[in-house]
N, C-alpha and C positions, 0 to 999 in steps of 0.2 A: 544346581544353584551355587553350591560352594565352589565349583570350578570357575564360575563366572567371577565370584568375589575374589578368588585368589589370583586369577589371571589378569585382572584389571589393575591399572596403576592407581595407587592411593590418592594421587593428586587429582585424578578424574573424579573420584568419589567426593573429594573435598570441594572441587569446583561445582559439582551437582548440588551438594548440600548448601554451598554458599549462595548459588543462584536461587535455589528454592527458598532459603531464608529471606533473601532480599526481596523476592517477589511476594512472599507471604506478608512481610512487614509493610511493604509499600501499598499493597492492595487492601490489606485489612485495617490499616491505620485509621482511615476515615470511618469505617464501621465501628471500630472500638472507641474512638474519640467522640463520635456522634455529633450532637449539636454544640459541643463545647468548642468546636473549631468553626469560626466564621471567616469566610473569604470576603475580601473587599468586592464591591459590585463590579469593578473593572475586571478583576480576575474571573469572576463568575461569567461575565459577558464573554471574555476571551475563551474560556473553556468550552463554551457552546460550539465554537468553530473547530475545536481540536480534531474530532473525527473526520470532518470534511477535509481538513488540511492534510491529515495523514493519508487519506484515500487519494487525494490529488497528487501527493508526492510519490506514492506507489505507481499510480497510473502514468504520470509524467515520465518517470524513470523507465518504465516499460516501453513507452512510445519512442523515447529518444535513443535507446540503446538497442543495437542489433548484434547478436553474437558477442556481447561484451564490449563492443566498440560504439563510441558515441557517433551517431550518424544523424545529423540534422541537415538533411538535403532532400531533394526530390526523388532520390532512389530508395527512400525508406517508406514502404507502403503503410506501415503502422502509424507513422507520424502524419502522413497525408490523411489517412482514414480518421485519425483522431481529430485533426483540424476540421474535416468535413462534419464529424459528429458535433463538434463545438458550434459550428455555424448552424447546423440543423436544430440543435437545442435552443440556441439563442433566438431563432426565428419562430419555432413552433412550440417550445416548452414541452415537447412530448418525449418522454423517456424511451418509449417503444420505437418511435420514429428515429430517435438518435441512435439507438442500438442497431436497428435495421439498416439505416443509411450508412452508418460507420462500417458495419460488417459487409454490406454489399460493395462499398467502396474498397475495403481492404481486399476482399476476394477478387474483385475485378483487377485491381492493381497487382496483386500477388501473382496472378496468372498472366497479366498483360505486360507488366514491366520486364520480365525476363526475355520476352520476345523482341522488345525494342533494341 
C-alpha cells in the first residue's frame, strides 16, 4: 500500500480528492438543505425529462459513430437498426418489439452489408 502512495503523482491524488469533494457536495446538497430549497415549477417540470434526455444523448452518439468516426449514411448498420427501432416503437409502443426488431435488423445488416 505504501508503494502505491509513494509511486503515484501527488497531483493525481489531488484530482481524486477534488472530484470526490465536488461529487459529494453536489449530490448531498439537496439532502442537507431539504425542504428549504424550493425550485420553480418550470424547473421541476424540466428536471423530469433529464434522465430521458441523458439516455437519448448516449444512444444517439452510439448510433451515429462507428470506430470513432461520424457515419450518418446507409453503410452504418447501427443507425439503420436504430431508425427501424424508432419506427417500430412509434407504431406498436412495444419495448420488447422495438428491441427485437432493432436487433434483428442490426444483425441482418451487419452480416448482409459486407457482402454487398
